[in-house]
VMD Tcl script that draws the C-alpha trace (Angstrom):
set ca {
  {58.00 32.56 43.28}
  {54.34 31.49 43.50}
  {51.91 34.01 42.02}
  {48.21 34.30 42.95}
  {46.85 35.52 39.63}
  {44.30 38.30 39.35}
  {41.90 38.42 36.38}
  {38.40 38.41 35.19}
  {35.69 36.33 36.89}
  {35.29 33.99 33.91}
  {38.90 32.92 34.38}
  {38.54 32.26 38.12}
  {39.06 28.52 38.12}
  {41.86 28.54 35.62}
  {43.75 31.17 37.68}
  {43.04 29.43 40.94}
  {44.21 26.02 39.59}
  {47.31 27.53 38.00}
  {48.22 29.36 41.28}
  {47.91 26.31 43.50}
  {49.66 24.05 40.95}
  {52.69 26.21 41.28}
  {53.33 24.77 44.78}
  {51.15 21.66 44.75}
  {51.16 20.06 41.29}
  {48.95 17.16 42.37}
  {46.22 19.25 43.86}
  {44.00 19.49 40.80}
  {43.88 15.72 40.52}
  {42.12 15.49 43.94}
  {39.30 17.87 43.01}
  {35.84 16.37 42.10}
  {33.28 18.52 40.34}
  {29.61 18.65 41.22}
  {27.30 16.60 38.95}
  {24.90 18.37 36.62}
  {22.06 16.83 38.54}
  {23.32 18.37 41.83}
  {23.77 21.78 40.18}
  {20.20 21.62 38.82}
  {18.88 20.60 42.19}
  {20.49 23.62 43.72}
  {19.15 25.90 41.07}
  {15.61 24.57 41.50}
  {15.74 25.25 45.24}
  {17.00 28.85 44.62}
  {14.49 29.46 41.83}
  {11.64 29.12 44.34}
  {12.92 32.34 45.97}
  {13.87 34.05 42.73}
  {17.57 33.46 43.22}
  {20.20 32.14 40.76}
  {23.48 30.54 41.50}
  {26.15 33.27 41.71}
  {28.67 33.05 38.84}
  {31.74 32.55 41.02}
  {30.07 29.78 42.97}
  {28.87 28.12 39.76}
  {32.41 28.00 38.37}
  {33.52 26.47 41.64}
  {30.80 23.81 41.51}
  {31.67 22.76 38.00}
  {35.37 22.33 38.85}
  {35.42 21.17 42.44}
  {31.91 21.20 43.86}
  {32.10 17.78 45.56}
  {35.71 17.87 46.70}
  {38.10 20.85 46.44}
  {41.20 18.81 47.23}
  {41.68 20.19 50.78}
  {41.42 23.89 49.75}
  {39.29 24.70 52.83}
  {40.89 22.58 55.45}
  {42.14 25.49 57.53}
  {40.60 28.12 59.81}
  {37.61 28.22 62.18}
  {35.45 30.49 60.01}
  {35.29 28.32 56.91}
  {32.19 28.31 54.79}
  {30.13 25.21 53.99}
  {30.45 25.29 50.24}
  {30.61 21.70 48.93}
  {27.46 20.88 46.99}
  {26.33 18.04 49.26}
  {26.39 20.17 52.36}
  {24.84 23.20 50.71}
  {21.89 21.14 49.39}
  {21.39 19.59 52.79}
  {21.40 22.97 54.53}
  {19.12 24.75 52.02}
  {16.52 21.98 52.06}
  {15.33 23.15 55.49}
  {15.89 26.92 55.17}
  {13.36 29.68 54.86}
  {13.57 32.37 52.13}
  {14.97 34.94 54.62}
  {17.85 32.65 55.31}
  {18.95 32.70 51.66}
  {19.71 36.37 52.02}
  {22.71 35.42 54.18}
  {25.90 33.37 53.66}
  {27.15 32.06 50.32}
  {24.68 34.03 48.15}
  {25.61 37.50 49.45}
  {28.15 39.73 47.72}
  {29.87 39.92 51.06}
  {30.41 36.34 52.25}
  {29.56 35.24 55.81}
  {29.55 31.88 57.50}
  {26.55 30.07 59.01}
  {26.76 32.18 62.16}
  {26.72 35.37 60.16}
  {30.32 36.18 60.83}
  {32.13 38.17 58.11}
  {34.53 35.91 56.18}
  {35.38 37.61 52.86}
  {34.57 40.43 50.53}
  {33.68 38.05 47.78}
  {33.71 34.29 47.05}
  {36.63 34.79 44.61}
  {38.76 36.49 47.19}
  {37.78 33.81 49.80}
  {39.00 31.03 47.46}
  {42.28 32.74 46.86}
  {42.82 33.45 50.52}
  {42.28 29.73 51.20}
  {44.81 28.97 48.41}
  {47.22 31.34 50.15}
  {46.69 29.41 53.42}
  {47.56 26.14 51.56}
  {50.75 27.83 50.38}
  {51.60 29.02 53.88}
  {51.15 25.50 55.31}
  {53.75 24.20 52.87}
  {56.50 26.60 54.04}
  {58.93 25.30 56.55}
  {58.83 27.89 59.29}
  {55.51 29.25 60.60}
  {54.55 31.63 63.43}
  {51.14 32.86 64.61}
  {50.13 35.33 67.23}
  {47.01 37.25 68.20}
  {46.12 40.15 70.43}
  {42.95 41.91 71.58}
  {42.46 45.47 70.42}
  {44.34 46.77 73.34}
  {46.13 44.73 76.07}
  {45.13 47.34 78.63}
  {41.81 48.27 77.16}
  {39.71 47.98 80.33}
  {42.25 49.72 82.49}
  {42.77 52.57 80.09}
  {39.25 52.80 78.74}
  {38.67 56.22 80.36}
  {42.15 57.60 81.02}
  {44.12 57.30 77.73}
  {42.56 54.61 75.46}
  {41.72 57.23 72.94}
  {45.43 57.77 72.33}
  {46.24 54.13 71.88}
  {47.76 53.58 68.40}
  {45.98 50.29 67.86}
  {42.74 50.60 69.70}
  {40.25 50.89 66.83}
  {36.78 50.03 67.82}
  {35.74 49.01 64.32}
  {37.25 46.80 61.68}
  {37.70 49.88 59.41}
  {39.74 51.70 62.11}
  {41.95 48.68 62.80}
  {42.56 48.10 59.08}
  {43.35 51.80 58.64}
  {46.14 51.40 61.27}
  {47.48 48.32 59.49}
  {47.48 50.18 56.16}
  {49.48 53.01 57.72}
  {51.95 50.66 59.24}
  {52.30 48.58 56.05}
  {53.03 51.71 54.03}
  {55.77 52.61 56.55}
  {57.29 49.20 56.08}
  {56.87 49.15 52.34}
  {54.52 46.14 52.39}
  {52.43 45.63 49.30}
  {48.90 44.44 49.78}
  {47.87 41.31 47.73}
  {44.82 41.87 45.45}
  {42.70 39.26 47.34}
  {43.09 41.16 50.62}
  {39.82 42.65 51.78}
  {38.44 45.04 54.46}
  {39.40 42.60 57.31}
  {42.42 40.74 55.98}
  {45.74 42.26 54.91}
  {47.79 39.74 52.93}
  {51.21 40.13 51.40}
  {53.70 37.65 50.02}
  {57.17 37.71 48.61}
  {59.74 35.23 47.29}
  {61.01 34.90 50.89}
  {57.79 34.95 52.99}
  {53.99 34.99 53.30}
  {52.29 37.21 55.81}
  {48.59 37.80 56.81}
  {46.97 40.09 59.38}
  {43.33 39.55 60.32}
  {41.51 42.42 62.09}
  {37.99 40.87 62.36}
  {38.17 40.65 66.11}
  {41.28 42.43 67.45}
  {44.45 41.54 65.58}
  {46.02 38.27 64.59}
  {49.14 37.78 62.42}
  {50.44 34.67 60.62}
  {53.86 34.48 59.11}
  {55.55 31.73 57.09}
  {58.83 31.37 55.22}
  {61.55 28.97 54.17}
  {64.43 31.05 55.48}
  {65.50 30.07 58.97}
  {67.39 33.29 59.61}
  {64.40 35.40 58.48}
  {62.12 33.27 60.68}
  {64.38 33.85 63.72}
  {64.32 37.60 63.13}
  {60.58 37.81 62.63}
  {59.65 35.35 65.43}
  {60.77 37.70 68.14}
  {59.22 40.71 66.56}
  {55.87 39.07 65.81}
  {55.68 37.82 69.41}
  {55.30 41.49 70.36}
  {52.39 42.01 67.97}
  {50.85 44.48 67.42}
  {53.52 46.53 69.24}
  {56.14 45.58 66.69}
  {54.23 47.42 63.99}
  {54.87 50.65 65.98}
  {58.66 50.12 66.03}
}
mol new
graphics top color blue
foreach p $ca { graphics top sphere $p radius 0.5 }
foreach p [lrange $ca 0 end-1] q [lrange $ca 1 end] { graphics top cylinder $p $q radius 0.2 }
display resetview
């Protein structure tokens, strides 16, 4: 069973590489680190505004800053983190812009949309997505906060089990349902992403905007069982 290893920040790259190598032994050979000159150029830009390169990002740059071997090739809310793109973007930005995006404790993309609680968790979630892509059977579904939200807004929307107006309310609903099903949350989950994995499957629920669920496995029978249920998402969580 693949294991996404938790540990101290100074072991971030070792843990990330070890975790991905469990299911893609050739991945590390595709990674290209940033050059010392590129890292220094970035530091010089940030120094003008009294910033330093965050530790997690610096570890990333030194290991795969030019090419991360396809780590971030999925999703519509990916960050621009390769050193070439970051240098190009920062060259035209004002000091106020540097308070957003990669250099915040809470990571957002260029549009200011929440992506992850930390850069470390973001990287491990992308590694998890790589793992999911490698499994044989995959299913994805999404749902607005409530299928009848407009119709029921006044009458009975307040009683809807999955009609949370905020990310926190939606995640609280997911946590309660996960506890009922005995699902254990992975350490790199965050306030908007509930992730769990087992020897037989990998599962993620995103509550950034409504609900979306992704499920992958190598077991055809398990996939057939889940495929129907996940198609009813989020209703299936109330079963």
